[in-house]
C-alpha positions as CSV (number, residue, x, y, z in Angstrom):
1,X,48.6,-124.5,-20.0
2,X,52.1,-125.0,-18.8
3,X,53.0,-127.8,-16.4
4,X,55.9,-127.1,-14.0
5,X,58.9,-129.3,-14.4
6,X,58.5,-132.2,-11.9
7,X,54.8,-131.7,-11.6
8,X,52.6,-134.8,-11.5
9,X,49.1,-134.8,-12.9
10,X,46.2,-137.0,-13.8
11,X,45.1,-137.4,-17.5
12,X,42.3,-139.8,-18.6
13,X,42.6,-141.8,-15.4
14,X,46.4,-142.2,-15.5
15,X,49.2,-140.3,-13.7
16,X,52.2,-138.6,-15.4
17,X,55.2,-136.4,-14.5
18,X,56.4,-133.5,-16.5
19,X,60.2,-133.8,-17.1
20,X,62.9,-131.9,-19.0
21,X,63.9,-133.6,-22.3
22,X,65.2,-132.6,-25.7
23,X,63.8,-135.7,-27.3
24,X,60.2,-136.9,-27.7
25,X,61.1,-140.6,-27.7
26,X,60.6,-141.2,-24.0
27,X,57.3,-139.3,-23.8
28,X,54.2,-141.3,-23.0
29,X,52.3,-139.5,-25.7
30,X,54.9,-139.7,-28.4
31,X,53.1,-140.6,-31.7
32,X,49.9,-141.2,-29.7
33,X,47.7,-138.1,-29.1
34,X,50.8,-136.0,-29.3
35,X,50.6,-132.2,-29.5
36,X,51.9,-129.1,-27.8
37,X,48.5,-127.4,-27.3
38,X,46.4,-130.1,-25.4
39,X,44.9,-130.8,-22.0
40,X,48.2,-132.4,-21.1
41,X,50.1,-129.1,-21.2
42,X,52.6,-127.5,-23.5
43,X,55.7,-129.5,-24.3
44,X,57.7,-127.5,-26.9
45,X,60.1,-124.8,-25.7
46,X,58.6,-122.2,-28.1
47,X,55.2,-122.6,-26.4
48,X,56.5,-122.6,-22.8
49,X,57.4,-119.5,-20.8
50,X,60.5,-121.3,-19.4
51,X,61.7,-122.0,-22.9
52,X,62.3,-125.6,-22.0
53,X,61.4,-128.8,-23.9
54,X,59.5,-131.3,-21.7
55,X,58.0,-134.7,-22.0
56,X,55.4,-136.5,-19.9
57,X,56.4,-139.8,-18.3
58,X,53.7,-142.2,-17.1
59,X,54.1,-143.1,-13.4
60,X,54.9,-146.7,-12.6
61,X,52.5,-148.5,-10.3
62,X,54.1,-150.3,-7.3
63,X,52.1,-153.2,-5.8
64,X,48.4,-153.4,-5.4
65,X,46.0,-150.7,-4.1
66,X,45.6,-150.6,-0.3
67,X,43.4,-149.1,2.3
68,X,44.6,-146.5,4.8
69,X,42.5,-144.5,7.2
70,X,39.3,-145.4,5.4
71,X,40.7,-144.3,1.9
72,X,42.0,-146.3,-1.0
73,X,45.6,-145.6,-2.3
74,X,47.9,-146.7,-5.0
75,X,51.7,-146.5,-4.7
76,X,53.7,-145.1,-7.7
77,X,57.4,-144.6,-8.4
78,X,58.2,-141.2,-9.9
79,X,60.7,-140.9,-12.8
80,X,62.4,-138.0,-11.1
81,X,62.4,-136.3,-7.6
82,X,59.7,-133.8,-6.9
83,X,59.3,-130.9,-4.6
84,X,56.5,-131.5,-2.1
85,X,54.8,-128.2,-3.1
86,X,54.2,-129.7,-6.5
87,X,52.3,-132.7,-5.2
88,X,48.5,-132.6,-5.6
89,X,46.3,-132.7,-2.5
90,X,45.5,-136.4,-2.9
91,X,49.2,-137.4,-3.1
92,X,51.7,-138.1,-0.3
93,X,55.4,-138.9,-0.4
94,X,56.5,-142.3,1.0
95,X,60.0,-142.3,2.4
96,X,62.8,-142.6,-0.2
97,X,63.1,-144.0,-3.8
98,X,60.8,-141.4,-5.3
99,X,57.7,-143.2,-4.1
100,X,54.3,-141.5,-3.6
101,X,50.9,-142.7,-2.7
102,X,47.9,-141.3,-4.6
103,X,44.3,-141.6,-3.3
104,X,42.0,-143.5,-5.6
105,X,38.8,-141.7,-6.0
106,X,36.0,-144.2,-5.9
107,X,32.8,-143.8,-7.8
108,X,29.5,-145.1,-6.4
109,X,29.8,-148.0,-8.8
110,X,33.1,-149.0,-7.3
111,X,31.9,-148.8,-3.6
112,X,30.8,-151.8,-1.7
113,X,27.0,-152.0,-1.2
114,X,27.5,-151.8,2.6
115,X,29.3,-148.4,2.1
116,X,26.5,-146.9,0.1
117,X,24.1,-144.4,1.6
118,X,20.4,-144.4,1.0
119,X,20.7,-141.4,-1.3
120,X,23.4,-143.1,-3.3
121,X,21.1,-146.0,-4.2
122,X,18.2,-143.7,-4.9
123,X,20.3,-141.7,-7.4
124,X,21.4,-144.8,-9.3
125,X,19.9,-145.6,-12.8
126,X,18.9,-149.1,-11.5
127,X,16.6,-147.5,-8.9
128,X,14.8,-145.4,-11.6
129,X,14.6,-148.5,-13.7
130,X,12.7,-150.4,-10.9
131,X,10.5,-147.3,-10.2
132,X,9.6,-147.3,-13.9
133,X,8.7,-151.0,-14.0
134,X,6.6,-150.7,-10.8
135,X,4.5,-147.7,-11.9
136,X,4.0,-149.3,-15.3
137,X,2.6,-152.4,-13.6
138,X,0.4,-150.3,-11.3
139,X,-0.9,-148.3,-14.2
140,X,-1.7,-151.4,-16.3
141,X,-3.4,-153.1,-13.4
142,X,-5.6,-150.1,-12.6
143,X,-6.5,-149.7,-16.3
144,X,-7.4,-153.4,-16.6
145,X,-9.7,-153.2,-13.6
146,X,-11.4,-150.1,-14.9
147,X,-11.9,-151.7,-18.3
148,X,-13.4,-154.8,-16.7
149,X,-16.0,-152.6,-14.9
150,X,-17.1,-150.0,-17.4
151,X,-20.2,-149.0,-15.5
152,X,-18.3,-148.3,-12.2
153,X,-17.3,-144.8,-11.3
154,X,-13.8,-145.0,-9.7
155,X,-12.5,-142.4,-7.4
156,X,-9.4,-140.4,-8.2
157,X,-6.5,-142.4,-6.7
158,X,-2.9,-141.6,-6.1
159,X,-1.9,-142.4,-9.7
160,X,-4.4,-139.9,-11.1
161,X,-3.4,-137.3,-8.6
162,X,0.3,-137.7,-9.3
163,X,-0.4,-137.6,-13.0
164,X,-2.2,-134.3,-12.6
165,X,0.9,-133.0,-10.8
166,X,3.0,-134.3,-13.7
167,X,5.2,-136.3,-11.3
168,X,4.1,-139.9,-12.2
169,X,7.4,-140.7,-13.8
170,X,10.6,-142.5,-12.7
171,X,12.8,-139.4,-12.2
172,X,10.1,-137.4,-10.5
173,X,9.0,-140.2,-8.2
174,X,12.6,-141.0,-7.3
175,X,13.1,-137.4,-6.3
176,X,9.9,-137.3,-4.3
177,X,10.8,-140.6,-2.6
178,X,14.1,-139.1,-1.5
179,X,12.2,-136.2,0.1
180,X,9.8,-138.5,1.8
181,X,12.7,-140.5,3.3
182,X,14.5,-137.2,4.3
183,X,11.2,-135.8,5.6
184,X,11.6,-132.6,3.5
185,X,8.6,-133.2,1.3
186,X,5.8,-130.5,1.3
187,X,3.1,-132.2,3.4
188,X,0.4,-129.7,2.3
189,X,1.1,-130.4,-1.4
190,X,1.6,-134.2,-0.8
191,X,-0.8,-135.3,2.0
192,X,-0.5,-138.6,3.9
193,X,-2.2,-140.7,1.2
194,X,0.2,-139.6,-1.5
195,X,3.3,-139.8,0.7
196,X,2.4,-143.4,1.7
197,X,1.9,-144.3,-2.0
198,X,5.2,-142.8,-2.9
199,X,7.0,-144.5,-0.1
200,X,5.5,-147.8,-0.9
201,X,6.7,-147.7,-4.5
202,X,10.1,-146.3,-3.4
203,X,10.6,-148.9,-0.7
204,X,10.0,-151.7,-3.2
205,X,12.3,-150.2,-5.8
206,X,15.0,-149.6,-3.2
207,X,14.8,-153.3,-2.1
208,X,15.0,-154.5,-5.7
209,X,18.0,-152.2,-6.4
210,X,19.8,-153.3,-3.2
211,X,19.3,-157.0,-4.0
212,X,20.5,-156.4,-7.6
213,X,23.6,-154.6,-6.4
214,X,24.3,-157.2,-3.7
215,X,24.0,-160.1,-6.2
216,X,26.3,-158.3,-8.6
217,X,28.9,-157.7,-5.8
218,X,28.7,-161.4,-4.8
219,X,29.0,-162.5,-8.4
220,X,32.2,-160.4,-8.8
221,X,33.6,-162.0,-5.7
222,X,32.9,-165.5,-7.1
223,X,34.4,-164.6,-10.5
224,X,37.5,-163.2,-8.8
225,X,37.9,-166.4,-6.7
226,X,37.5,-168.6,-9.8
227,X,40.1,-166.6,-11.8
228,X,42.5,-166.8,-8.9
229,X,41.9,-170.6,-8.7
230,X,42.6,-171.0,-12.4
231,X,45.8,-169.0,-12.1
232,X,46.9,-171.1,-9.1
233,X,46.2,-174.3,-11.0
234,X,48.1,-173.1,-14.0
235,X,51.1,-172.2,-11.8
236,X,51.0,-175.5,-10.0
């Protein structure tokens, strides 16, 4: 792979610019994961079609991330001027001084709880963890009742019916709950009794997951405030 001179690119979560240079000293990867044939692109002239030696300079962050039109951006200063055609789609020039803003792609873990959609929470590992704990409790409770009444013939309940379908597990139930919420579940295969059972487990797991995420978010806010307070006290 050959990066164009002036091109900026992301590598392992950081941003770099490809620049002409006959020395490796100023390269961000000098003596650190250095190499001409890597995911970063060719750097030696004998590997490049343009027969030019290049280095990769790390972009300098300017200020803190900021929100604009519902998206999060970080401002960077480029080591050299760049043609607009070489800018990636998530990057915009900002006036003069070789400044650009690059959109920060947020993962679901980085988003505020209020910004998450229902499906985002359902797809989280925490949701499956709560589903697993709930179905374990239900299974143990039913088994205990049956053992305490050995002479009683119990009817097949939702647990047994879902076990027969091989869907009485956290991943399968999470997927079924998503279909129940979205109203795309096969109602002939999963009649009202099963749908109600699935929704009950899913609703409780959803609530537990939401509360857990909210508490974590509030905890981060408190921690940030305390750190800022300590920094202010040290500076005073």
